[in-house]
C-alpha positions as CSV (number, residue, x, y, z in Angstrom):
1,M,166.7,121.9,-68.6
2,T,164.3,124.9,-68.5
3,S,163.4,124.3,-72.1
4,A,162.5,120.6,-71.4
5,R,160.4,121.6,-68.5
6,T,158.6,124.2,-70.5
7,C,157.8,121.6,-73.2
8,R,156.4,119.2,-70.6
9,E,154.3,122.0,-69.1
10,A,153.1,123.0,-72.5
11,L,151.9,119.5,-73.5
12,P,148.9,119.3,-71.2
13,K,147.9,122.8,-72.4
14,A,148.2,121.8,-76.0
15,S,146.1,118.7,-75.3
16,E,143.4,120.8,-73.6
17,A,143.4,123.2,-76.5
18,A,143.0,120.4,-79.0
19,A,140.0,119.0,-77.0
20,G,138.4,122.4,-76.8
21,P,137.6,124.5,-73.7
22,H,135.5,122.7,-71.1
23,P,132.4,124.7,-70.2
24,T,132.4,126.2,-66.8
25,V,129.9,125.1,-64.1
26,R,128.1,128.3,-64.5
27,T,127.7,127.7,-68.3
28,D,126.5,124.2,-67.7
29,L,123.9,125.3,-65.2
30,L,122.7,127.9,-67.7
31,L,122.4,125.3,-70.4
32,L,120.7,123.0,-67.9
33,A,118.1,125.7,-67.2
34,V,117.4,125.9,-71.0
35,A,117.1,122.1,-71.1
36,I,114.6,122.0,-68.2
37,S,112.6,124.8,-69.9
38,G,112.6,122.7,-73.1
39,I,111.4,119.4,-71.5
40,S,108.9,121.4,-69.4
41,L,107.1,122.1,-72.7
42,S,106.7,118.4,-73.3
43,A,103.6,117.6,-71.2
44,P,101.6,120.7,-72.4
45,L,102.5,120.1,-76.0
46,I,101.7,116.4,-75.8
47,A,98.3,117.3,-74.2
48,A,97.6,119.7,-77.1
49,T,98.7,117.3,-79.8
50,A,96.1,115.1,-81.5
51,A,98.2,111.9,-82.0
52,P,98.8,108.7,-80.0
53,A,101.2,109.0,-77.2
54,L,103.6,106.4,-78.5
55,A,103.5,108.0,-82.0
56,I,104.4,111.3,-80.5
57,A,107.4,109.7,-78.7
58,F,108.5,108.1,-82.0
59,W,108.2,111.2,-84.1
60,R,110.0,113.5,-81.6
61,N,113.0,111.1,-81.7
62,A,112.8,110.4,-85.5
63,M,112.7,114.1,-86.3
64,A,115.6,114.8,-84.0
65,V,117.6,112.1,-85.8
66,G,116.7,113.7,-89.1
67,A,117.9,117.1,-87.8
68,L,121.1,115.7,-86.4
69,T,122.0,113.6,-89.5
70,P,123.7,116.3,-91.6
71,L,125.7,117.5,-88.6
72,A,126.6,113.9,-87.5
73,L,127.7,112.8,-91.0
74,T,129.7,115.9,-91.8
75,R,131.4,117.6,-88.9
76,H,131.3,114.5,-86.6
77,R,131.7,111.8,-89.1
78,A,135.2,110.8,-88.0
79,E,134.1,110.4,-84.4
80,L,130.9,108.6,-85.3
81,F,132.7,105.9,-87.3
82,S,135.6,105.6,-84.8
83,L,133.4,104.9,-81.8
84,S,134.9,102.1,-79.7
85,R,132.8,99.0,-79.3
86,R,132.2,99.8,-75.6
87,N,131.0,103.3,-76.2
88,L,128.8,102.2,-79.1
89,L,127.1,99.5,-76.9
90,L,126.6,101.9,-74.0
91,A,125.1,104.6,-76.3
92,V,122.7,101.9,-77.8
93,A,121.8,100.7,-74.3
94,A,121.1,104.4,-73.3
95,G,118.8,104.7,-76.3
96,A,117.0,101.5,-75.4
97,L,116.4,102.8,-71.8
98,L,115.1,106.1,-73.2
99,A,112.7,104.1,-75.4
100,V,111.6,102.1,-72.3
101,H,111.1,105.4,-70.4
102,F,108.8,106.8,-73.2
103,G,107.2,103.4,-73.9
104,V,106.1,102.8,-70.3
105,W,105.5,106.3,-68.9
106,L,103.2,107.7,-71.6
107,P,100.7,104.7,-71.5
108,S,100.7,105.0,-67.7
109,L,99.1,108.5,-68.0
110,Q,96.0,106.7,-69.4
111,M,95.9,104.0,-66.7
112,T,96.5,106.0,-63.5
113,S,96.1,109.6,-62.4
114,V,98.4,112.2,-63.8
115,A,99.5,113.1,-60.3
116,S,100.5,109.5,-59.4
117,S,102.2,109.0,-62.8
118,T,104.2,112.2,-62.5
119,A,105.2,111.6,-58.9
120,L,106.4,108.1,-59.6
121,V,108.2,108.8,-62.9
122,T,110.1,111.6,-61.2
123,T,111.8,109.2,-58.8
124,T,114.7,109.2,-61.3
125,P,117.2,111.0,-59.0
126,I,116.5,108.4,-56.2
127,W,117.3,105.5,-58.6
128,T,120.3,107.4,-60.0
129,T,121.8,107.8,-56.5
130,L,121.0,104.1,-55.6
131,L,122.6,102.9,-58.8
132,M,125.7,105.0,-58.2
133,R,125.9,103.5,-54.7
134,L,125.7,99.9,-56.2
135,R,128.5,100.8,-58.5
136,G,130.7,101.6,-55.5
137,H,130.3,105.4,-55.5
138,R,129.4,106.7,-52.0
139,P,127.1,109.8,-52.5
140,P,127.6,112.3,-49.6
141,A,124.7,112.6,-47.1
142,L,124.0,116.0,-48.6
143,V,123.1,114.3,-51.9
144,W,120.7,112.0,-50.2
145,A,119.1,114.9,-48.3
146,G,118.9,117.1,-51.4
147,T,117.4,114.3,-53.5
148,A,114.8,113.5,-50.8
149,L,113.9,117.2,-50.4
150,A,113.6,117.8,-54.2
151,F,111.3,114.7,-54.5
152,L,109.2,116.0,-51.6
153,G,108.7,119.2,-53.6
154,V,107.2,117.1,-56.5
155,V,105.0,115.2,-54.0
156,L,103.7,118.5,-52.6
157,L,102.8,119.6,-56.1
158,T,101.3,116.4,-57.5
159,G,99.9,115.0,-54.3
160,V,99.5,111.3,-53.5
161,D,96.6,109.8,-55.3
162,L,97.3,106.1,-55.4
163,S,94.3,103.9,-56.3
164,L,93.8,100.2,-55.4
165,S,92.3,99.3,-58.7
166,S,94.3,96.8,-60.7
167,R,94.5,99.1,-63.8
168,A,95.7,102.1,-61.7
169,L,98.3,99.9,-59.9
170,A,99.6,98.7,-63.2
171,G,99.8,102.3,-64.4
172,D,101.7,103.2,-61.2
173,A,104.1,100.3,-61.9
174,L,104.7,101.5,-65.4
175,A,105.4,105.1,-64.2
176,L,107.9,103.8,-61.6
177,S,109.6,101.7,-64.3
178,G,109.8,104.8,-66.4
179,G,111.7,106.6,-63.6
180,M,114.1,103.7,-63.2
181,A,114.8,103.6,-67.0
182,A,115.5,107.3,-67.0
183,A,118.0,106.9,-64.2
184,G,119.9,104.3,-66.3
185,Y,119.7,106.5,-69.3
186,V,121.3,109.4,-67.4
187,L,124.0,107.3,-65.9
188,L,125.0,105.6,-69.2
189,G,125.0,109.0,-70.9
190,A,127.3,110.4,-68.3
191,E,129.7,107.4,-68.9
192,V,129.7,107.7,-72.7
193,R,130.0,111.5,-72.6
194,R,133.3,111.2,-70.8
195,T,135.0,110.6,-74.1
196,V,132.3,111.1,-76.8
197,G,130.9,114.4,-78.1
198,T,127.3,115.4,-77.5
199,V,126.2,115.2,-81.2
200,T,127.7,111.7,-81.8
201,Y,126.2,110.3,-78.6
202,S,122.8,111.9,-79.1
203,Y,122.7,110.6,-82.7
204,V,123.3,107.0,-81.7
205,C,121.1,107.2,-78.7
206,Y,118.1,108.8,-80.5
207,G,118.6,106.5,-83.5
208,T,118.2,103.5,-81.2
209,T,115.2,105.0,-79.4
210,T,113.6,105.7,-82.8
211,V,113.9,102.2,-84.1
212,L,112.6,100.6,-80.9
213,L,109.6,103.0,-80.6
214,L,108.8,102.4,-84.3
215,A,108.6,98.7,-83.6
216,T,106.5,99.3,-80.6
217,C,104.1,101.5,-82.6
218,L,103.8,98.9,-85.3
219,V,103.1,96.1,-82.8
220,S,100.6,98.2,-80.8
221,G,98.9,99.6,-83.9
222,A,99.5,103.2,-83.1
223,S,98.7,105.5,-86.0
224,L,101.9,107.1,-87.4
225,G,100.3,109.4,-89.9
226,G,97.1,111.1,-91.2
227,Y,97.5,114.0,-88.8
228,S,96.5,117.6,-89.5
229,G,99.0,120.3,-90.4
230,G,98.6,121.8,-86.9
231,T,99.5,118.4,-85.3
232,W,102.7,118.1,-87.4
233,L,103.6,121.6,-86.4
234,K,103.2,120.8,-82.8
235,L,105.4,117.6,-83.3
236,A,108.1,119.8,-84.9
237,V,107.9,122.3,-82.0
238,L,108.1,119.4,-79.5
239,T,111.2,118.0,-81.3
240,V,113.0,121.4,-81.2
241,T,112.1,122.2,-77.6
242,A,111.8,119.0,-75.6
243,Q,114.2,116.8,-77.7
244,L,116.9,118.9,-79.3
245,L,117.0,121.7,-76.7
246,G,115.9,119.5,-73.8
247,H,117.4,116.0,-73.9
248,S,120.4,117.0,-76.1
249,L,121.5,119.8,-73.7
250,I,121.0,117.4,-70.8
251,N,123.4,115.0,-72.7
252,R,125.9,117.8,-73.0
253,V,125.9,119.1,-69.4
254,V,125.8,115.6,-67.7
255,K,129.6,115.4,-68.5
256,G,130.4,118.4,-66.4
257,L,127.6,118.4,-63.8
258,G,127.4,114.7,-63.3
259,P,124.4,112.4,-63.1
260,S,123.3,113.4,-59.5
261,V,122.9,117.1,-60.3
262,T,121.4,116.5,-63.7
263,S,118.8,113.9,-62.7
264,T,117.8,116.0,-59.6
265,A,117.3,119.1,-61.8
266,I,115.0,117.2,-64.1
267,L,112.5,117.3,-61.2
268,L,112.0,120.9,-62.1
269,E,110.1,119.7,-65.2
270,T,107.0,119.2,-63.1
271,P,106.4,122.7,-61.7
272,G,107.8,124.0,-65.0
273,A,105.1,122.2,-67.0
274,A,102.4,123.5,-64.6
275,L,103.5,127.1,-65.0
276,I,103.7,126.8,-68.8
277,A,100.3,125.2,-68.9
278,A,99.0,128.2,-66.9
279,L,100.5,130.7,-69.3
280,W,99.8,128.8,-72.6
281,L,96.6,126.7,-71.9
282,G,95.1,129.0,-69.4
283,Q,95.1,126.4,-66.7
284,T,95.4,127.9,-63.2
285,P,98.5,126.4,-61.5
286,P,97.9,124.6,-58.2
287,V,98.4,126.6,-55.1
288,A,101.3,124.3,-54.2
289,S,103.2,125.2,-57.4
290,Y,105.3,128.0,-56.0
291,P,106.2,126.5,-52.6
292,A,106.9,123.2,-54.3
293,L,109.2,124.9,-56.8
294,A,111.1,126.5,-53.8
295,V,111.5,123.1,-52.1
296,I,112.8,121.5,-55.3
297,M,115.2,124.3,-55.9
298,A,116.5,124.0,-52.3
299,G,117.0,120.2,-52.8
300,L,118.8,120.8,-56.0
301,G,121.0,123.4,-54.3
302,F,122.0,120.8,-51.7
303,V,123.0,118.3,-54.4
304,I,125.0,121.0,-56.3
305,M,126.8,122.0,-53.0
306,A,127.7,118.4,-52.3
307,D,129.0,117.9,-55.9
308,R,131.2,121.0,-55.6
309,V,132.6,120.0,-52.2
310,A,133.3,116.5,-53.6
311,K,135.2,118.0,-56.6
312,K,137.2,120.3,-54.4
313,G,138.1,117.4,-52.1
């Protein structure tokens, strides 16, 4: 009797060992901090790179696929070729939404003010929370409050600079669409990552994004080559920091932290980019940078608290 019970108790432990240790919340938050630091380098690097915006988006994904290919086809080959139809379609859909995010947001920067574009594209956590509500999930009031507070921090930093010109309004609409697409990307990634590893999911996702952005560049006539050595170096740095350390680590931690915490934390990209630009490009950060960072951190803290209370309950 005792032996049988011991065997039954040992089975879950054996299954957990086979699946590998699940990272703790503290580890996930640390990795998320590294990811936010990585994507915060995106805007300063793009600003310093002499290449079309859509081409930059294409190359950062294409280079990431190239870097992940040896790993995906060796250590993760079995998982990659055994993906269920559902997970494959969801990963492809996530890649398509990531391509939409890049494809509409980057052009918006040339049509409307950077402040308006940044504020509207960072509505991602709001759309994430709304989409979760539509799926039947009831986010706690603390999540709504934290999301609103964090977004307020972004508005404090970027300001409200909406123009009534048709071109600026079109740019605002593109930036808003980019925020919506990013919300779908995060939610689909969280769903796939429940049963699929980070490398496998990222490989399929980035591969889809690369193909779609390549088609977009060819149709729009964006130049994909002829750059200087310095430009290629910046593209490589952008790939390592913003794509492999940024988006890939986000893909990893979204499984443990959930889409609400992850998407809200992405708001830290805005003050992070401002501080990096100050250190690297010599641009004086706005006076509102530091209080805005504090407000965003407070909002993120509320969302994390709500998530921990929900998990304990």
